[in-house]
N, C-alpha and C positions, 0 to 999 in steps of 0.2 A: 513399440515406438515406431513411428513412421519416419525412418531416417531419410527416405527419399524426399519427404517434405522438408526435412531439415536441410538437406543438400540444396534443394531448389531455392530456398529463401536465403541461404548463405549468411544467416545471422548467428554470430558466435556469442557465447555467454561472456558477459563482462567480468565474471568472477574467475572461471576456470578455462575460458577460451575453447570450450567444447561445442558440439553441434546442439541446436535447439529445435523445438517444435513450436509452430505457430499455435496460439491459443485463441485470441480474438483481436478485434480492432475497434476502437471507439475514440471519441473526441474528449479531451480533458479540458474542462473549464472554458470551452469555446476558444481555446488557444492553439491546440495542436491535435491533429489526428495521430493517434499512437497505436502501436501494436503490442500485444502481450505475448511473450515467449516463455517456454519452459525448457530449462537445460536438461539435456539427455544424460548428463554425467553427474553434476552436483545437485540437481533438483531445484535450483533457484527459479523463481518466477520473476520476470522483469519486463518493463515497458520501454519501448523506444520508438521514435524519438520522443524526448520529453520537451515541454515548452522551455524556451530560453529563460535565463535568470531575469532578463529585462522584461519579458512578457509577463512573468509571474509577479514581479515587483509592481508593474503597471496595473495588473489585475487587482492586487491587494490594495493599492492606493486608491483605486476607483470604487472599491466596495462601499456600498452605503446600507447594506442590510446583512443580517445574519439569520439563518434559519432558527425558528423557535426551538427551544431545548427538546420538546417532545419529538420534533421531526429529526433532529440530530441523533437522538437516542434511538429512534426507530430505524434510521439508516444504519447505525452501528449494530443493532440487533440483526438486521438482514445480512449485512456483510459478515458479521461474526459467525452467524449460523452457517453461512456458506463455507467459511474457512474451517469451521469445526466439523460440520456434517458432510461436506463434499470433499474439499481439498485434503484435509488431514486423513480422512478415511481412504481416499484414492491413493495417497502416497504411503499408506500403511503407518501413519504416525499416531502416537497417543499425544494428548495435550501435554503430558509431562516431558515430551521430547520436541514439542513444537515451539519454535522461536519466531516471533512476529516482529518485523520492522515495518512501520508504516511511514511513508513519505507523503506529506500533505495531511498530517494528522488532525488538523483543526484544533479543537479543544480537548481531544484525547478520548472521545467516547469509545472508539474501537479498541484503543489500547486498554482502557478500563475494562471493557468486555472480555478481552483476551486474558487479562490478569485475573479477573474474577472467576473465569472458567478454568483456571489452572494451567495456562500456558507456561512453559519453562521460562520464557522471558517475553516481554513486550515493551517496545520503545517506539516513540513517535518523533518525527522531525516535522517542524512546521515553521514557515518563514514569518508568520504573524506573531510578534512578541506578546501581544495582548492575549491571544488565544493560548499560547504556551503558559503564561502566568496563570490564567484562569484554570486550565487543566491541572497544572501542578498543585495549585492551592486547593481547588475544589475536590479533585479525585485523588491527589497524591500519587499520580502516575509519573512515569519517566518520559517526559516530553522535553525536547531540546529544540532551541531556536536555530533555524538555518535551512540551507538547501543541501541536497546531495552533492 
């Protein structure tokens, strides 16, 4: 682990307050540029800063489209393959010990992927009640309405 990089960024883990390693940076929903970090101690991956509750609520109220199901499914396949084939292997995890919590889970495609591939647990949080209801009814996955 590159602890000098951890020290330089001075970003502590929100779970265990330990040093972290910078992973990447990107823009979420055109609302906020955020950085992904990996905790050197507990192993959690997290993003900061996240968009404000107000910005996310405004985003969801202004939505007038939804990706077609085929595109949502393909995005989940790509993300799930990365979690299983890259992240889990890098961390030395088997799916039987892999716990997945997705924030901004949409209709639950990635949660469904992780459950169907044998993750120890998978749960999604999504602020859009219609998406949560659809995912719970259609997939039978553990989706919960709300923000972190």
